[in-house]
C-alpha positions in Angstrom: -56.1 4.5 -21.8 -55.4 0.8 -21.2 -51.7 1.6 -20.6 -52.7 4.4 -18.2 -54.9 2.0 -16.2 -52.1 -0.6 -16.1 -49.7 2.1 -14.9 -52.1 3.2 -12.1 -52.6 -0.4 -11.0 -48.8 -1.0 -11.0 -48.2 2.2 -8.9 -51.0 1.2 -6.4 -49.7 -2.3 -6.1 -46.1 -1.0 -5.6 -47.3 1.4 -2.8 -49.2 -1.4 -1.0 -46.2 -3.8 -0.8 -43.9 -1.5 1.1 -46.8 -0.6 3.5 -47.5 -4.2 4.4 -43.8 -4.9 4.6 -43.4 -2.0 7.0 -46.2 -3.3 9.1 -44.5 -6.6 9.2 -41.3 -4.9 10.4 -43.2 -3.0 13.0 -44.5 -6.3 14.4 -41.0 -7.8 14.5 -39.7 -4.7 16.3 -42.5 -4.9 18.8 -41.8 -8.6 19.4 -38.1 -7.9 19.9 -38.9 -5.0 22.3 -41.3 -7.2 24.3 -38.7 -9.9 24.6 -36.1 -7.3 25.7 -38.5 -5.9 28.3 -39.2 -9.5 29.6 -35.4 -10.0 30.0 -35.1 -6.7 31.9 -38.1 -7.6 34.1 -36.6 -11.0 34.9 -33.3 -9.4 35.8 -35.0 -6.9 38.2 -37.1 -9.6 39.8 -33.9 -11.6 40.5 -32.3 -8.5 42.0 -35.2 -8.0 44.4 -35.0 -11.7 45.5 -31.2 -11.3 45.9 -31.8 -8.2 48.0 -34.1 -10.1 50.3 -31.5 -12.9 50.7 -28.7 -10.4 51.3 -30.7 -8.6 54.0 -31.4 -12.0 55.7 -27.7 -12.8 55.6 -26.5 -9.3 56.2 -24.4 -9.5 53.0 -23.6 -5.9 52.3 -21.5 -6.9 49.3 -24.6 -7.1 47.2 -25.6 -3.5 48.1 -22.1 -2.2 47.4 -22.4 -3.7 44.0 -26.0 -2.9 42.9 -26.8 0.3 44.8 -25.6 3.4 42.9 -23.2 5.8 44.6 -25.9 8.4 44.6 -28.5 6.1 46.1 -31.1 7.6 48.5 -33.4 5.5 50.6 -36.2 6.2 53.0 -36.5 3.8 55.9 -39.9 2.9 57.5 -39.1 5.4 60.2 -39.0 8.2 57.6 -35.2 8.7 58.0 -33.3 9.1 54.8 -30.1 7.3 54.1 -27.5 7.3 51.4 -25.6 4.2 50.2 -23.1 4.3 53.0 -25.9 4.9 55.6 -27.9 2.0 54.2 -24.9 -0.4 54.4 -24.1 0.8 58.0 -27.8 0.2 59.0 -27.5 -3.4 57.8 -24.1 -4.0 59.4 -25.1 -2.5 62.7 -28.5 -3.9 63.0 -29.4 -6.0 66.0 -32.0 -7.9 63.9 -31.5 -11.6 63.3 -33.8 -12.9 60.6 -35.2 -16.4 60.6 -36.8 -15.7 57.2 -36.9 -12.9 54.7 -38.7 -12.9 51.4 -39.7 -10.7 48.5 -43.0 -11.5 46.9 -45.6 -9.7 44.8 -42.8 -8.2 42.7 -44.1 -5.8 40.1 -41.8 -4.3 37.5 -42.4 -1.4 35.2 -39.6 -0.6 32.7 -39.3 2.7 30.9 -36.3 2.3 28.5 -33.3 2.3 30.8 -35.2 3.2 34.0 -37.4 0.8 36.1 -39.7 1.1 39.0 -40.0 -2.1 41.1 -42.5 -2.6 43.9 -42.7 -5.6 46.1 -43.7 -7.0 49.5 -41.0 -7.8 52.0 -42.0 -10.4 54.7 -39.7 -11.2 57.5 -39.6 -13.0 60.8 -36.8 -13.0 63.4 -35.7 -11.4 66.6 -34.6 -7.8 67.5 -32.8 -7.3 70.8 -34.1 -10.7 71.9 -37.7 -10.0 71.0 -39.5 -11.9 68.3 -41.1 -10.0 65.4 -43.0 -10.7 62.2 -43.4 -7.8 59.8 -44.3 -6.9 56.3 -43.2 -3.8 54.3 -44.2 -2.4 50.9 -41.0 -1.5 49.1 -40.3 0.6 46.0 -37.0 0.7 44.2 -36.0 2.8 41.3 -33.3 1.4 39.0 -31.3 2.9 36.2 -29.5 0.8 33.6 -25.9 1.9 32.9 -22.4 0.6 32.3 -22.5 -1.5 35.5 -25.9 -3.0 34.8 -29.0 -2.2 36.9 -28.2 0.2 39.7 -30.7 1.1 42.5 -30.8 4.8 42.8 -33.8 5.2 45.2 -35.7 3.2 47.6 -38.7 3.6 50.0 -39.9 1.2 52.7 -43.3 1.4 54.3 -44.1 -0.7 57.3 -47.5 -2.3 57.0 -49.8 -2.4 60.1 -50.3 -5.6 62.1 
């Protein structure tokens, strides 16, 4: 009977060790996943800030690089554009920006897909007339061989 009790205790102790060890591994994996998500979020925040700088400078090279070939965007007017149309809109714009910034950047990562929302604030002139405007913007990114690629975008002009 004593041997049986010792055997039961040994079995129970053996079954608890792997359980606590597995829980420890789960915590490590969660920390690694959180760190990986933080890196992804930082990359996407930087892309949004680079996008704002590129728009101010009319640097279409950035859009050729980070916008996917199948990109579709919706302008504040409601017009849809593909990647080439977006680049042409920037190149042919009569807008001259004095400032352009991206703030309130929110990133949600879902494995290799991300949804990024932000506030674009800009001042400048259009056809010689001064303006100041804000837009809420949403971009959808997919991570692939070329890194993060924007595949969709929506701009909404805020009143005022």
